[in-house]
GUPASE-394375 format. One record per atom (N, C-alpha, C, O): residue in one letter; chain; atom name; x, y, z. Coordinates in steps of 0.001 Angstrom, whole numbers. Example, Ala and Ser with C-alpha at 12.3 -4.5 7.8 and 13.67 -1.06 7.14 Angstrom:
<pts>
+--------+--------+-------+---------+---------+---------+
! residu ! chaine ! atome !      xx !      yy !      zz !
+--------+--------+-------+---------+---------+---------+
!      a !      A !     N !   13190 !   -5690 !    7800 !
!      a !      A !    CA !   12300 !   -4500 !    7800 !
!      a !      A !     C !   13200 !   -3300 !    7800 !
!      a !      A !     O !   14236 !   -3319 !    8465 !
!      s !      A !     N !   12850 !   -2250 !    7080 !
!      s !      A !    CA !   13670 !   -1060 !    7140 !
!      s !      A !     C !   12900 !      30 !    7870 !
!      s !      A !     O !   13409 !    1138 !    8039 !
+--------+--------+-------+---------+---------+---------+
</pts>
This chain:
<pts>
+--------+--------+-------+---------+---------+---------+
! residu ! chaine ! atome !      xx !      yy !      zz !
+--------+--------+-------+---------+---------+---------+
!      l !      A !     N !  -19114 !   23435 !   31656 !
!      l !      A !    CA !  -18376 !   23478 !   30389 !
!      l !      A !     C !  -17045 !   22757 !   30815 !
!      l !      A !     O !  -16710 !   22747 !   31999 !
!      r !      A !     N !  -16377 !   22224 !   29952 !
!      r !      A !    CA !  -15199 !   21457 !   30040 !
!      r !      A !     C !  -13890 !   22467 !   29919 !
!      r !      A !     O !  -13980 !   23527 !   29299 !
!      h !      A !     N !  -12839 !   22103 !   30476 !
!      h !      A !    CA !  -11607 !   22840 !   30370 !
!      h !      A !     C !  -11272 !   23028 !   28919 !
!      h !      A !     O !  -11885 !   22426 !   28036 !
!      m !      A !     N !  -10418 !   23761 !   28711 !
!      m !      A !    CA !   -9956 !   23839 !   27041 !
!      m !      A !     C !   -8977 !   22824 !   26736 !
!      m !      A !     O !   -8961 !   22459 !   25561 !
!      n !      A !     N !   -8213 !   22324 !   27475 !
!      n !      A !    CA !   -7183 !   21319 !   27208 !
!      n !      A !     C !   -7924 !   19887 !   27484 !
!      n !      A !     O !   -7313 !   18869 !   27157 !
!      e !      A !     N !   -8935 !   19799 !   27944 !
!      e !      A !    CA !   -9418 !   18520 !   28201 !
!      e !      A !     C !  -10081 !   17741 !   27096 !
!      e !      A !     O !  -11016 !   18434 !   26696 !
!      p !      A !     N !  -10025 !   16735 !   26496 !
!      p !      A !    CA !  -10806 !   16002 !   25386 !
!      p !      A !     C !  -12038 !   15994 !   25794 !
!      p !      A !     O !  -12286 !   15929 !   26998 !
!      p !      A !     N !  -13082 !   16063 !   24787 !
!      p !      A !    CA !  -14437 !   16139 !   25093 !
!      p !      A !     C !  -15064 !   14887 !   25292 !
!      p !      A !     O !  -16214 !   14873 !   25731 !
!      g !      A !     N !  -14509 !   13895 !   25046 !
!      g !      A !    CA !  -14925 !   12381 !   25488 !
!      g !      A !     C !  -15858 !   11941 !   24357 !
!      g !      A !     O !  -16351 !   12767 !   23588 !
!      r !      A !     N !  -16113 !   10511 !   24258 !
!      r !      A !    CA !  -16854 !    9881 !   23266 !
!      r !      A !     C !  -18357 !   10203 !   23183 !
!      r !      A !     O !  -19031 !    9967 !   22180 !
!      a !      A !     N !  -18866 !   10803 !   24398 !
!      a !      A !    CA !  -20207 !   11168 !   24418 !
!      a !      A !     C !  -20617 !   12383 !   23905 !
!      a !      A !     O !  -21791 !   12743 !   23817 !
!      s !      A !     N !  -19505 !   13104 !   23520 !
!      s !      A !    CA !  -19549 !   14788 !   22992 !
!      s !      A !     C !  -20344 !   14608 !   21631 !
!      s !      A !     O !  -20106 !   13647 !   20899 !
!      p !      A !     N !  -21290 !   15559 !   21319 !
!      p !      A !    CA !  -21960 !   15745 !   20037 !
!      p !      A !     C !  -20879 !   15746 !   18998 !
!      p !      A !     O !  -21138 !   15185 !   17933 !
!      a !      A !     N !  -19705 !   16297 !   19162 !
!      a !      A !    CA !  -18708 !   16738 !   18023 !
!      a !      A !     C !  -18129 !   15026 !   17674 !
!      a !      A !     O !  -17951 !   14655 !   16514 !
!      v !      A !     N !  -17939 !   14308 !   18623 !
!      v !      A !    CA !  -17514 !   12864 !   18275 !
!      v !      A !     C !  -18575 !   12073 !   17734 !
!      v !      A !     O !  -18222 !   11264 !   16875 !
!      q !      A !     N !  -19784 !   12109 !   18027 !
!      q !      A !    CA !  -20973 !   11645 !   17677 !
!      q !      A !     C !  -21136 !   11843 !   16088 !
!      q !      A !     O !  -21193 !   10940 !   15253 !
!      a !      A !     N !  -21198 !   13212 !   15864 !
!      a !      A !    CA !  -21298 !   13760 !   14488 !
!      a !      A !     C !  -20409 !   13063 !   13813 !
!      a !      A !     O !  -20802 !   12298 !   12932 !
!      e !      A !     N !  -19133 !   13189 !   14082 !
!      e !      A !    CA !  -17891 !   12580 !   13204 !
!      e !      A !     C !  -18134 !   10866 !   12977 !
!      e !      A !     O !  -17837 !   10253 !   11951 !
!      a !      A !     N !  -18671 !   10359 !   14053 !
!      a !      A !    CA !  -18782 !    8979 !   14089 !
!      a !      A !     C !  -20037 !    8684 !   13016 !
!      a !      A !     O !  -19945 !    7765 !   12201 !
!      l !      A !     N !  -20983 !    9375 !   13077 !
!      l !      A !    CA !  -22314 !    9054 !   12230 !
!      l !      A !     C !  -21887 !    9353 !   10740 !
!      l !      A !     O !  -22400 !    8790 !    9773 !
!      y !      A !     N !  -20853 !   10340 !   10662 !
!      y !      A !    CA !  -20507 !   10715 !    9104 !
!      y !      A !     C !  -19906 !    9384 !    8627 !
!      y !      A !     O !  -20341 !    8927 !    7570 !
!      l !      A !     N !  -18990 !    8739 !    9270 !
!      l !      A !    CA !  -18332 !    7655 !    8842 !
!      l !      A !     C !  -19202 !    6409 !    8976 !
!      l !      A !     O !  -18973 !    5514 !    8163 !
!      i !      A !     N !  -20096 !    6228 !    9814 !
!      i !      A !    CA !  -21349 !    5142 !    9704 !
!      i !      A !     C !  -22188 !    5303 !    8556 !
!      i !      A !     O !  -22731 !    4305 !    8082 !
!      n !      A !     N !  -22387 !    6595 !    7978 !
!      n !      A !    CA !  -23173 !    6905 !    6990 !
!      n !      A !     C !  -22342 !    6497 !    5666 !
!      n !      A !     O !  -22965 !    5973 !    4743 !
!      l !      A !     N !  -21061 !    6705 !    5556 !
!      l !      A !    CA !  -20379 !    6172 !    4520 !
!      l !      A !     C !  -20188 !    4888 !    4487 !
!      l !      A !     O !  -20254 !    4398 !    3360 !
!      l !      A !     N !  -19898 !    3932 !    5649 !
!      l !      A !    CA !  -19360 !    2761 !    5551 !
!      l !      A !     C !  -20371 !    1526 !    6049 !
!      l !      A !     O !  -20261 !     363 !    5662 !
!      l !      A !     N !  -21233 !    1945 !    6851 !
!      l !      A !    CA !  -22059 !     920 !    7450 !
!      l !      A !     C !  -23755 !     786 !    7137 !
!      l !      A !     O !  -24397 !    -159 !    6679 !
!      a !      A !     N !  -24170 !    2106 !    7574 !
!      a !      A !    CA !  -25579 !    2253 !    7430 !
!      a !      A !     C !  -26052 !    3704 !    6639 !
!      a !      A !     O !  -26742 !    4589 !    7144 !
!      p !      A !     N !  -25529 !    3692 !    5371 !
!      p !      A !    CA !  -26137 !    4910 !    4711 !
!      p !      A !     C !  -27762 !    5073 !    4715 !
!      p !      A !     O !  -28608 !    4214 !    4467 !
!      g !      A !     N !  -27906 !    6215 !    5013 !
!      g !      A !    CA !  -29338 !    6777 !    5221 !
!      g !      A !     C !  -29792 !    6711 !    6558 !
!      g !      A !     O !  -30202 !    7791 !    6982 !
!      l !      A !     N !  -29839 !    5814 !    7303 !
!      l !      A !    CA !  -30102 !    5471 !    8646 !
!      l !      A !     C !  -29152 !    6726 !    9491 !
!      l !      A !     O !  -29628 !    7710 !   10057 !
!      a !      A !     N !  -27797 !    6387 !    9390 !
!      a !      A !    CA !  -26844 !    7166 !    9848 !
!      a !      A !     C !  -27039 !    8720 !    9565 !
!      a !      A !     O !  -26857 !    9587 !   10420 !
!      f !      A !     N !  -27418 !    8948 !    8304 !
!      f !      A !    CA !  -27884 !   10478 !    7769 !
!      f !      A !     C !  -28775 !   10909 !    8710 !
!      f !      A !     O !  -28599 !   11938 !    9363 !
!      l !      A !     N !  -29815 !   10118 !    8833 !
!      l !      A !    CA !  -31044 !   10806 !    9649 !
!      l !      A !     C !  -30690 !   10970 !   10919 !
!      l !      A !     O !  -31117 !   11931 !   11559 !
!      l !      A !     N !  -29820 !   10008 !   11482 !
!      l !      A !    CA !  -29501 !   10488 !   13088 !
!      l !      A !     C !  -28470 !   11636 !   12882 !
!      l !      A !     O !  -28350 !   12422 !   13822 !
!      l !      A !     N !  -27779 !   11812 !   11870 !
!      l !      A !    CA !  -26806 !   12924 !   11917 !
!      l !      A !     C !  -27673 !   14237 !   11739 !
!      l !      A !     O !  -27540 !   15243 !   12437 !
!      w !      A !     N !  -28550 !   14089 !   10738 !
!      w !      A !    CA !  -29426 !   15284 !   10752 !
!      w !      A !     C !  -30207 !   15788 !   12019 !
!      w !      A !     O !  -30339 !   16989 !   12256 !
!      v !      A !     N !  -30751 !   14728 !   12874 !
!      v !      A !    CA !  -31323 !   14972 !   14142 !
!      v !      A !     C !  -30198 !   15885 !   15075 !
!      v !      A !     O !  -30418 !   16968 !   15617 !
!      l !      A !     N !  -29049 !   15169 !   15081 !
!      l !      A !    CA !  -27814 !   15680 !   15818 !
!      l !      A !     C !  -27476 !   17191 !   15323 !
!      l !      A !     O !  -27141 !   18037 !   16152 !
!      f !      A !     N !  -27565 !   17462 !   14101 !
!      f !      A !    CA !  -27325 !   18886 !   13443 !
!      f !      A !     C !  -28286 !   19648 !   13956 !
!      f !      A !     O !  -27947 !   20729 !   14438 !
!      h !      A !     N !  -29777 !   19235 !   13966 !
!      h !      A !    CA !  -30692 !   20147 !   14372 !
!      h !      A !     C !  -30486 !   20520 !   15781 !
!      h !      A !     O !  -30700 !   21697 !   16073 !
!      r !      A !     N !  -30108 !   19710 !   16694 !
!      r !      A !    CA !  -30123 !   19710 !   18104 !
!      r !      A !     C !  -28871 !   20790 !   18449 !
!      r !      A !     O !  -28938 !   21693 !   19283 !
!      h !      A !     N !  -27846 !   20503 !   17694 !
!      h !      A !    CA !  -26578 !   21333 !   18037 !
!      h !      A !     C !  -26000 !   22346 !   17063 !
!      h !      A !     O !  -24896 !   22846 !   17278 !
!      r !      A !     N !  -26603 !   22605 !   16177 !
!      r !      A !    CA !  -25957 !   23482 !   15127 !
!      r !      A !     C !  -25818 !   24918 !   15647 !
!      r !      A !     O !  -25047 !   25633 !   15007 !
!      d !      A !     N !  -26396 !   25415 !   16633 !
!      d !      A !    CA !  -26155 !   26552 !   17279 !
!      d !      A !     C !  -25605 !   26611 !   18646 !
!      d !      A !     O !  -25723 !   27585 !   19390 !
!      s !      A !     N !  -25002 !   25522 !   18930 !
!      s !      A !    CA !  -24456 !   25313 !   20260 !
!      s !      A !     C !  -23437 !   26228 !   20722 !
!      s !      A !     O !  -22648 !   26743 !   19929 !
!      a !      A !     N !  -23413 !   26464 !   22004 !
!      a !      A !    CA !  -22443 !   27517 !   22585 !
!      a !      A !     C !  -21052 !   27024 !   22397 !
!      a !      A !     O !  -20135 !   27825 !   22219 !
!      d !      A !     N !  -20843 !   25649 !   22430 !
!      d !      A !    CA !  -19375 !   25171 !   22332 !
!      d !      A !     C !  -19110 !   25116 !   20925 !
!      d !      A !     O !  -19640 !   24299 !   20172 !
!      p !      A !     N !  -18157 !   26127 !   20524 !
!      p !      A !    CA !  -17713 !   26000 !   19063 !
!      p !      A !     C !  -17199 !   24842 !   18637 !
!      p !      A !     O !  -17324 !   24643 !   17429 !
!      l !      A !     N !  -16553 !   23854 !   19389 !
!      l !      A !    CA !  -16173 !   22689 !   18741 !
!      l !      A !     C !  -17260 !   21855 !   18441 !
!      l !      A !     O !  -17280 !   21197 !   17401 !
!      v !      A !     N !  -18215 !   21828 !   19314 !
!      v !      A !    CA !  -19485 !   21008 !   18929 !
!      v !      A !     C !  -20158 !   21641 !   17580 !
!      v !      A !     O !  -20511 !   20998 !   16592 !
!      r !      A !     N !  -20243 !   22928 !   17755 !
!      r !      A !    CA !  -21079 !   23516 !   16380 !
!      r !      A !     C !  -20227 !   23397 !   15210 !
!      r !      A !     O !  -20736 !   23281 !   14095 !
!      g !      A !     N !  -18799 !   23419 !   15400 !
!      g !      A !    CA !  -18138 !   23385 !   14023 !
!      g !      A !     C !  -18082 !   21820 !   13571 !
!      g !      A !     O !  -18128 !   21580 !   12364 !
!      h !      A !     N !  -17980 !   20708 !   14541 !
!      h !      A !    CA !  -17993 !   19531 !   13849 !
!      h !      A !     C !  -19449 !   19036 !   13455 !
!      h !      A !     O !  -19593 !   18278 !   12495 !
!      v !      A !     N !  -20540 !   19483 !   14223 !
!      v !      A !    CA !  -21831 !   19143 !   13597 !
!      v !      A !     C !  -22111 !   19847 !   12311 !
!      v !      A !     O !  -22734 !   19280 !   11414 !
!      r !      A !     N !  -21684 !   21023 !   12202 !
!      r !      A !    CA !  -21957 !   21588 !   10747 !
!      r !      A !     C !  -21202 !   21156 !    9780 !
!      r !      A !     O !  -21734 !   20974 !    8685 !
!      q !      A !     N !  -20036 !   20938 !    9920 !
!      q !      A !    CA !  -19188 !   20297 !    8919 !
!      q !      A !     C !  -19324 !   19070 !    8579 !
!      q !      A !     O !  -18982 !   18747 !    7441 !
!      t !      A !     N !  -19919 !   17982 !    9585 !
!      t !      A !    CA !  -20216 !   16709 !    9120 !
!      t !      A !     C !  -21434 !   16786 !    8341 !
!      t !      A !     O !  -21518 !   16135 !    7300 !
!      f !      A !     N !  -22416 !   17539 !    8755 !
!      f !      A !    CA !  -23868 !   17417 !    7987 !
!      f !      A !     C !  -23553 !   18052 !    6640 !
!      f !      A !     O !  -23978 !   17466 !    5644 !
!      a !      A !     N !  -22820 !   19242 !    6477 !
!      a !      A !    CA !  -22513 !   19502 !    5107 !
!      a !      A !     C !  -21653 !   18535 !    4132 !
!      a !      A !     O !  -21884 !   18343 !    2939 !
!      a !      A !     N !  -20665 !   17997 !    4863 !
!      a !      A !    CA !  -19737 !   16991 !    4156 !
!      a !      A !     C !  -20788 !   15952 !    3806 !
!      a !      A !     O !  -20768 !   15572 !    2635 !
!      s !      A !     N !  -21655 !   15453 !    4568 !
!      s !      A !    CA !  -22599 !   14273 !    4120 !
!      s !      A !     C !  -23300 !   14598 !    3023 !
!      s !      A !     O !  -23349 !   13817 !    2073 !
!      l !      A !     N !  -23972 !   15861 !    3011 !
!      l !      A !    CA !  -24593 !   16404 !    1905 !
!      l !      A !     C !  -23870 !   16291 !     406 !
!      l !      A !     O !  -24406 !   15867 !    -618 !
!      l !      A !     N !  -22598 !   16751 !     548 !
!      l !      A !    CA !  -21721 !   16765 !    -483 !
!      l !      A !     C !  -21148 !   15232 !    -894 !
!      l !      A !     O !  -20890 !   14788 !   -2012 !
!      a !      A !     N !  -21058 !   14661 !     287 !
!      a !      A !    CA !  -20438 !   13128 !    -222 !
!      a !      A !     C !  -21680 !   12402 !   -1028 !
!      a !      A !     O !  -21481 !   11707 !   -2025 !
!      g !      A !     N !  -22994 !   12649 !    -469 !
!      g !      A !    CA !  -24165 !   11870 !   -1168 !
!      g !      A !     C !  -24221 !   12426 !   -2699 !
!      g !      A !     O !  -24475 !   11683 !   -3647 !
!      l !      A !     N !  -23979 !   13680 !   -2816 !
!      l !      A !    CA !  -23986 !   14291 !   -4180 !
!      l !      A !     C !  -22757 !   13727 !   -5085 !
!      l !      A !     O !  -22879 !   13570 !   -6300 !
!      l !      A !     N !  -21612 !   13450 !   -4403 !
!      l !      A !    CA !  -20507 !   13141 !   -5184 !
!      l !      A !     C !  -20537 !   11688 !   -5443 !
!      l !      A !     O !  -20003 !   11237 !   -6456 !
!      l !      A !     N !  -21183 !   10863 !   -4508 !
!      l !      A !    CA !  -21318 !    9314 !   -4818 !
!      l !      A !     C !  -22585 !    8922 !   -5546 !
!      l !      A !     O !  -22725 !    7733 !   -5833 !
!      t !      A !     N !  -23517 !    9790 !   -5874 !
!      t !      A !    CA !  -24769 !    9424 !   -6452 !
!      t !      A !     C !  -24744 !   10287 !   -7881 !
!      t !      A !     O !  -24870 !    9750 !   -8981 !
!      a !      A !     N !  -24588 !   11513 !   -7703 !
!      a !      A !    CA !  -24865 !   12266 !   -8816 !
!      a !      A !     C !  -23917 !   12122 !   -9997 !
!      a !      A !     O !  -24270 !   12028 !  -11173 !
!      v !      A !     N !  -22677 !   12116 !   -9542 !
!      v !      A !    CA !  -21580 !   11924 !  -10377 !
!      v !      A !     C !  -21551 !   10898 !  -11221 !
!      v !      A !     O !  -21439 !   10991 !  -12444 !
!      p !      A !     N !  -21683 !    9570 !  -10376 !
!      p !      A !    CA !  -21600 !    8283 !  -11228 !
!      p !      A !     C !  -22836 !    8232 !  -12086 !
!      p !      A !     O !  -22788 !    7640 !  -13164 !
!      a !      A !     N !  -23855 !    8770 !  -11705 !
!      a !      A !    CA !  -25261 !    8721 !  -12343 !
!      a !      A !     C !  -24940 !    9470 !  -13913 !
!      a !      A !     O !  -25173 !    8938 !  -14998 !
!      l !      A !     N !  -24401 !   10714 !  -13717 !
!      l !      A !    CA !  -23986 !   11354 !  -14892 !
!      l !      A !     C !  -22926 !   10508 !  -15859 !
!      l !      A !     O !  -23235 !   10236 !  -17019 !
!      i !      A !     N !  -21832 !   10170 !  -15363 !
!      i !      A !    CA !  -21071 !    9072 !  -16043 !
!      i !      A !     C !  -21722 !    7965 !  -16916 !
!      i !      A !     O !  -21522 !    7683 !  -18097 !
!      a !      A !     N !  -22722 !    7310 !  -15819 !
!      a !      A !    CA !  -23498 !    6091 !  -16501 !
!      a !      A !     C !  -24144 !    6832 !  -17645 !
!      a !      A !     O !  -23992 !    6444 !  -18804 !
!      l !      A !     N !  -24903 !    7953 !  -17319 !
!      l !      A !    CA !  -25945 !    8458 !  -18444 !
!      l !      A !     C !  -25222 !    9018 !  -19844 !
!      l !      A !     O !  -25801 !    9035 !  -20930 !
!      t !      A !     N !  -23881 !    9463 !  -19626 !
!      t !      A !    CA !  -23268 !   10123 !  -20726 !
!      t !      A !     C !  -22389 !    9019 !  -21454 !
!      t !      A !     O !  -22068 !    9121 !  -22638 !
!      g !      A !     N !  -22015 !    7918 !  -20612 !
!      g !      A !    CA !  -21117 !    6956 !  -21317 !
!      g !      A !     C !  -21782 !    5698 !  -21849 !
!      g !      A !     O !  -22918 !    5466 !  -21435 !
!      d !      A !     N !  -21348 !    5039 !  -22523 !
!      d !      A !    CA !  -21762 !    3807 !  -23164 !
!      d !      A !     C !  -21608 !    2551 !  -21977 !
!      d !      A !     O !  -20492 !    2100 !  -21720 !
!      l !      A !     N !  -22644 !    2124 !  -21401 !
!      l !      A !    CA !  -22485 !    1153 !  -20411 !
!      l !      A !     C !  -21923 !    -173 !  -21004 !
!      l !      A !     O !  -21508 !   -1050 !  -20246 !
!      g !      A !     N !  -21909 !    -320 !  -22333 !
!      g !      A !    CA !  -21608 !   -1572 !  -23116 !
!      g !      A !     C !  -20103 !   -1636 !  -23273 !
!      g !      A !     O !  -19517 !   -2640 !  -23679 !
!      q !      A !     N !  -19478 !    -433 !  -22906 !
!      q !      A !    CA !  -17903 !    -419 !  -23100 !
!      q !      A !     C !  -17160 !    -601 !  -21840 !
!      q !      A !     O !  -17585 !     157 !  -20968 !
!      p !      A !     N !  -16228 !   -1330 !  -21472 !
!      p !      A !    CA !  -15573 !   -1611 !  -20398 !
!      p !      A !     C !  -14622 !    -345 !  -19858 !
!      p !      A !     O !  -14249 !    -358 !  -18685 !
!      g !      A !     N !  -14298 !     585 !  -20618 !
!      g !      A !    CA !  -13885 !    2019 !  -20198 !
!      g !      A !     C !  -14821 !    2657 !  -19333 !
!      g !      A !     O !  -14545 !    3117 !  -18225 !
!      t !      A !     N !  -16023 !    2668 !  -19923 !
!      t !      A !    CA !  -17182 !    3437 !  -18873 !
!      t !      A !     C !  -17166 !    2741 !  -17571 !
!      t !      A !     O !  -17177 !    3417 !  -16542 !
!      w !      A !     N !  -17143 !    1605 !  -17526 !
!      w !      A !    CA !  -17200 !     839 !  -16282 !
!      w !      A !     C !  -16054 !    1128 !  -15370 !
!      w !      A !     O !  -16206 !    1351 !  -14169 !
!      m !      A !     N !  -14816 !    1113 !  -16027 !
!      m !      A !    CA !  -13671 !    1381 !  -15456 !
!      m !      A !     C !  -13569 !    2705 !  -14678 !
!      m !      A !     O !  -13091 !    2865 !  -13555 !
!      g !      A !     N !  -14158 !    3696 !  -15565 !
!      g !      A !    CA !  -14241 !    4887 !  -15008 !
!      g !      A !     C !  -14989 !    5150 !  -13854 !
!      g !      A !     O !  -14587 !    5843 !  -12919 !
!      l !      A !     N !  -16219 !    4525 !  -13929 !
!      l !      A !    CA !  -17243 !    4576 !  -12858 !
!      l !      A !     C !  -16613 !    3987 !  -11683 !
!      l !      A !     O !  -16635 !    4588 !  -10609 !
!      v !      A !     N !  -16010 !    2762 !  -11826 !
!      v !      A !    CA !  -15355 !    2081 !  -10542 !
!      v !      A !     C !  -14283 !    2934 !   -9968 !
!      v !      A !     O !  -14327 !    3225 !   -8773 !
!      l !      A !     N !  -13334 !    3350 !  -10725 !
!      l !      A !    CA !  -12160 !    4154 !  -10499 !
!      l !      A !     C !  -12741 !    5579 !   -9696 !
!      l !      A !     O !  -12188 !    5922 !   -8651 !
!      y !      A !     N !  -13665 !    6223 !  -10146 !
!      y !      A !    CA !  -14104 !    7261 !   -9734 !
!      y !      A !     C !  -14750 !    6979 !   -8203 !
!      y !      A !     O !  -14351 !    7614 !   -7227 !
!      f !      A !     N !  -15744 !    5999 !   -8120 !
!      f !      A !    CA !  -16225 !    5597 !   -6946 !
!      f !      A !     C !  -15336 !    5352 !   -5842 !
!      f !      A !     O !  -15533 !    5776 !   -4704 !
!      v !      A !     N !  -14273 !    4602 !   -6233 !
!      v !      A !    CA !  -13506 !    4023 !   -5132 !
!      v !      A !     C !  -12564 !    5268 !   -4699 !
!      v !      A !     O !  -12390 !    5523 !   -3508 !
!      c !      A !     N !  -12069 !    5898 !   -5554 !
!      c !      A !    CA !  -11234 !    7007 !   -5133 !
!      c !      A !     C !  -11835 !    8178 !   -4246 !
!      c !      A !     O !  -11303 !    8752 !   -3295 !
!      c !      A !     N !  -13202 !    8396 !   -4864 !
!      c !      A !    CA !  -13985 !    9434 !   -4063 !
!      c !      A !     C !  -14267 !    9033 !   -2677 !
!      c !      A !     O !  -14076 !    9689 !   -1654 !
!      h !      A !     N !  -14796 !    7738 !   -2820 !
!      h !      A !    CA !  -15505 !    7104 !   -1468 !
!      h !      A !     C !  -14145 !    7130 !    -387 !
!      h !      A !     O !  -14219 !    7696 !     703 !
!      g !      A !     N !  -12937 !    6450 !    -853 !
!      g !      A !    CA !  -11764 !    6344 !     -31 !
!      g !      A !     C !  -11390 !    7682 !     531 !
!      g !      A !     O !  -11131 !    7721 !    1734 !
!      t !      A !     N !  -11318 !    8924 !    -264 !
!      t !      A !    CA !  -11049 !   10107 !     184 !
!      t !      A !     C !  -12077 !   10772 !    1275 !
!      t !      A !     O !  -11708 !   11497 !    2200 !
!      l !      A !     N !  -13165 !   10469 !    1055 !
!      l !      A !    CA !  -14404 !   10758 !    2067 !
!      l !      A !     C !  -14143 !   10289 !    3361 !
!      l !      A !     O !  -14259 !   11006 !    4355 !
!      v !      A !     N !  -13754 !    8975 !    3395 !
!      v !      A !    CA !  -13660 !    8149 !    4268 !
!      v !      A !     C !  -12496 !    8474 !    5098 !
!      v !      A !     O !  -12653 !    8531 !    6318 !
!      l !      A !     N !  -11249 !    8713 !    4533 !
!      l !      A !    CA !  -10163 !    9350 !    5000 !
!      l !      A !     C !  -10254 !   10583 !    5767 !
!      l !      A !     O !   -9778 !   10744 !    6891 !
!      l !      A !     N !  -10926 !   11480 !    5052 !
!      l !      A !    CA !  -11116 !   12704 !    5735 !
!      l !      A !     C !  -12210 !   12658 !    7049 !
!      l !      A !     O !  -12038 !   13309 !    8080 !
!      g !      A !     N !  -13104 !   11962 !    6855 !
!      g !      A !    CA !  -13963 !   11534 !    8093 !
!      g !      A !     C !  -12987 !   11083 !    9388 !
!      g !      A !     O !  -13005 !   11636 !   10487 !
!      v !      A !     N !  -12193 !   10032 !    9030 !
!      v !      A !    CA !  -11244 !    9512 !   10061 !
!      v !      A !     C !  -10529 !   10715 !   10698 !
!      v !      A !     O !  -10438 !   10937 !   11905 !
!      l !      A !     N !  -10069 !   11407 !    9758 !
!      l !      A !    CA !   -9343 !   12486 !   10314 !
!      l !      A !     C !  -10181 !   13593 !   11338 !
!      l !      A !     O !   -9739 !   13989 !   12416 !
!      g !      A !     N !  -11536 !   14003 !   10714 !
!      g !      A !    CA !  -12129 !   14556 !   11664 !
!      g !      A !     C !  -12735 !   13913 !   12835 !
!      g !      A !     O !  -13059 !   14622 !   13788 !
!      l !      A !     N !  -12918 !   12680 !   12864 !
!      l !      A !    CA !  -13114 !   12006 !   14120 !
!      l !      A !     C !  -11867 !   11861 !   15023 !
!      l !      A !     O !  -12095 !   11776 !   16230 !
!      a !      A !     N !  -10497 !   11818 !   14583 !
!      a !      A !    CA !   -9447 !   11935 !   15323 !
!      a !      A !     C !   -9330 !   13220 !   16057 !
!      a !      A !     O !   -8996 !   13257 !   17241 !
!      r !      A !     N !   -9630 !   14371 !   15285 !
!      r !      A !    CA !   -9600 !   15710 !   15822 !
!      r !      A !     C !  -10662 !   15820 !   16751 !
!      r !      A !     O !  -10357 !   16426 !   17778 !
!      a !      A !     N !  -12002 !   15340 !   16667 !
!      a !      A !    CA !  -12901 !   15542 !   17435 !
!      a !      A !     C !  -12640 !   14713 !   18939 !
!      a !      A !     O !  -13067 !   15188 !   19991 !
!      l !      A !     N !  -12066 !   13730 !   18898 !
!      l !      A !    CA !  -11566 !   12886 !   19858 !
!      l !      A !     C !  -10524 !   13712 !   20841 !
!      l !      A !     O !  -10568 !   13646 !   22069 !
!      a !      A !     N !   -9723 !   14381 !   20199 !
!      a !      A !    CA !   -8651 !   15157 !   20554 !
!      a !      A !     C !   -9062 !   16542 !   21068 !
!      a !      A !     O !   -8244 !   17291 !   21602 !
!      g !      A !     N !  -10433 !   16882 !   20881 !
!      g !      A !    CA !  -10794 !   18134 !   21269 !
!      g !      A !     C !  -10449 !   19394 !   20361 !
!      g !      A !     O !  -10422 !   20512 !   20877 !
!      k !      A !     N !  -10228 !   19243 !   19234 !
!      k !      A !    CA !   -9656 !   20004 !   18259 !
!      k !      A !     C !  -10596 !   20235 !   17052 !
!      k !      A !     O !  -11135 !   19266 !   16519 !
!      p !      A !     N !  -10812 !   21538 !   16593 !
!      p !      A !    CA !  -11749 !   21804 !   15584 !
!      p !      A !     C !  -11282 !   21239 !   14378 !
!      p !      A !     O !  -10087 !   20945 !   14385 !
!      y !      A !     N !  -11992 !   20986 !   13219 !
!      y !      A !    CA !  -11782 !   20294 !   12086 !
!      y !      A !     C !  -12466 !   21144 !   10904 !
!      y !      A !     O !  -13581 !   21625 !   11101 !
!      s !      A !     N !  -11914 !   21302 !    9877 !
!      s !      A !    CA !  -12813 !   22005 !    8696 !
!      s !      A !     C !  -12198 !   21109 !    7461 !
!      s !      A !     O !  -11027 !   21033 !    7088 !
!      f !      A !     N !  -13487 !   20391 !    6901 !
!      f !      A !    CA !  -13407 !   19560 !    5749 !
!      f !      A !     C !  -12904 !   20405 !    4449 !
!      f !      A !     O !  -13483 !   21453 !    4159 !
!      p !      A !     N !  -12016 !   20012 !    3819 !
!      p !      A !    CA !  -11569 !   20740 !    2636 !
!      p !      A !     C !  -12831 !   21149 !    1743 !
!      p !      A !     O !  -13692 !   20295 !    1532 !
!      l !      A !     N !  -12967 !   22499 !    1187 !
!      l !      A !    CA !  -13987 !   23081 !     644 !
!      l !      A !     C !  -15041 !   23460 !    1309 !
!      l !      A !     O !  -15790 !   24308 !     823 !
!      l !      A !     N !  -15277 !   22917 !    2498 !
!      l !      A !    CA !  -16382 !   23491 !    3225 !
!      l !      A !     C !  -15915 !   24035 !    4441 !
!      l !      A !     O !  -16434 !   23677 !    5498 !
!      g !      A !     N !  -14957 !   24894 !    4414 !
!      g !      A !    CA !  -14494 !   25493 !    5550 !
!      g !      A !     C !  -15349 !   26826 !    5965 !
!      g !      A !     O !  -15053 !   27500 !    6951 !
!      g !      A !     N !  -16265 !   27076 !    5239 !
!      g !      A !    CA !  -17396 !   28091 !    5540 !
!      g !      A !     C !  -18342 !   27946 !    6541 !
!      g !      A !     O !  -18902 !   28891 !    7096 !
!      f !      A !     N !  -18555 !   26601 !    6812 !
!      f !      A !    CA !  -19605 !   26080 !    7710 !
!      f !      A !     C !  -19424 !   25745 !    9217 !
!      f !      A !     O !  -20033 !   24947 !    9929 !
!      q !      A !     N !  -18221 !   26745 !    9532 !
!      q !      A !    CA !  -17904 !   26600 !   10966 !
!      q !      A !     C !  -19023 !   27222 !   11969 !
!      q !      A !     O !  -18864 !   27158 !   13188 !
+--------+--------+-------+---------+---------+---------+
</pts>
C-alpha cells in the first residue's frame, strides 16, 4: 500500500478510470466505456478507498453522461419540429453545454486522482 501523502501515479486504477471517462467523452466513445466497465468490475470493491471511489464515480458518471447525451437530445428531436431552426439551436446548445460540463467535471476528477485525492461527481455522491 502507498503512503497517504504519496500521489497514486499514472498507473493507478483511479487515474485510469478518470482518463477512460474522458476518452469515452472525447476520443473513443463505446470502446473506452467497455474498458471502463472492465476496470469497474475489477476494482469496484477495492480495499483502497481512493481507487474504489474513483472507479465507481466514473462508471456511474459515464452511464449518466450516456443518458444525458443521447436520450435528452432524442426527446428534444422527437418533441420538436426539426424543420424549425429553433429546435436545432436548442439541440446544439443543449449538447454543447452538457458535453462541455461533463468534460470539465472529468478533468477535475482526473486532477484529483493524479493528486491522490477523492472526488465525487455532482449528483452522484452516493457512489463512493
